[in-house]
C-alpha positions in Angstrom: 77.4 58.7 -95.9 73.9 58.6 -94.9 71.9 61.0 -92.9 68.8 59.8 -91.0 66.5 62.2 -89.3 64.1 61.7 -86.7 61.4 64.0 -84.8 61.2 64.7 -81.1 59.3 67.0 -78.9 60.9 70.1 -77.3 61.6 68.4 -74.1 63.2 65.4 -75.6 65.4 67.9 -78.1 66.4 69.8 -74.9 67.4 66.6 -73.1 69.6 65.6 -76.1 71.2 69.1 -76.3 72.2 68.9 -72.7 73.6 65.4 -73.1 75.5 66.2 -75.9 77.0 69.3 -74.4 77.8 67.3 -71.1 80.0 64.9 -73.3 81.3 67.9 -75.3 80.0 66.6 -78.5 77.6 67.8 -81.2 74.0 67.0 -81.0 74.5 64.8 -84.3 77.6 63.1 -83.0 75.9 62.2 -79.8 72.8 61.0 -81.3 74.8 58.9 -83.9 77.1 57.4 -80.9 74.2 56.6 -78.8 72.3 55.1 -81.7 75.0 52.9 -82.8 75.6 51.8 -79.2 71.9 50.6 -79.0 72.1 49.0 -82.4 75.2 47.0 -81.3 73.6 45.6 -78.3 70.0 44.5 -79.3 69.9 42.2 -76.3 69.2 45.3 -74.1 65.4 45.0 -73.0 63.3 48.0 -73.0 63.3 48.1 -69.2 67.3 48.3 -69.5 67.1 51.2 -71.9 64.7 53.1 -69.8 66.9 52.3 -66.8 69.9 53.9 -68.6 67.9 56.8 -69.6 66.5 57.5 -66.2 70.1 57.1 -65.0 71.4 59.5 -67.3 68.6 62.0 -66.5 69.8 61.5 -62.8 73.3 62.3 -63.5 72.2 65.5 -65.3 70.1 66.6 -62.6 72.7 65.9 -60.0 75.3 68.2 -62.0 72.8 70.9 -62.2 72.3 70.6 -58.1 76.0 70.7 -57.8 76.5 73.8 -60.0 73.9 75.6 -58.1 75.3 74.5 -54.6 78.7 75.5 -55.8 77.3 79.0 -56.6 75.6 79.2 -53.4 78.9 78.3 -51.6 80.7 80.9 -53.2 78.3 83.4 -52.1 78.5 82.1 -48.6 82.3 82.3 -48.7 82.3 85.8 -49.9 79.9 86.9 -47.2 82.0 85.3 -44.5 85.2 86.4 -46.0 83.7 90.0 -45.8 82.6 89.7 -41.9 79.0 89.8 -43.2 76.3 87.4 -41.9 75.6 84.4 -44.0 72.3 83.1 -42.8 71.8 81.1 -45.9 74.7 78.8 -45.1 72.6 76.3 -43.0 70.3 75.9 -45.9 73.2 75.4 -48.3 74.8 72.7 -46.1 71.5 70.9 -45.8 71.3 70.9 -49.8 74.8 69.7 -49.8 73.5 66.6 -47.5 70.4 66.0 -49.6 72.4 65.9 -52.9 75.2 63.7 -51.4 72.3 61.2 -50.6 70.8 61.4 -53.9 74.5 60.6 -55.1 74.6 57.7 -53.0 71.1 56.4 -54.4 72.1 56.8 -57.7 75.4 55.1 -57.3 73.7 52.0 -55.6 71.4 51.7 -58.4 74.0 51.6 -61.0 75.8 49.0 -58.6 72.7 47.1 -58.6 72.5 46.9 -62.3 71.0 50.0 -63.3 67.6 49.3 -62.8 65.1 52.0 -62.6 63.9 53.3 -59.2 60.2 51.4 -58.5 
């Protein structure tokens, strides 16, 4: 067995940690799988690789936004179930609309070939 190593800055490492966690994989397994996928398809251009990286970052950002919205919706529901006012309800619903549009944009970019946004 071989154990290659690489260096990355804190931001890059945290992105890698989040990506591995999202896939329920260890960092080492995720890194090996991603590297092997890239190595098996040497026809990918730098732009395509950048596009995939951007797409993954977009997905992780959307996941974070949806988790926050879920927490906010739970707070609104708890307030309304307790007959308390929920002034944040409009803001939460507006955020749902914005994230929904973000999802649509990301899906369309994927359908268009995963090209990075201009």
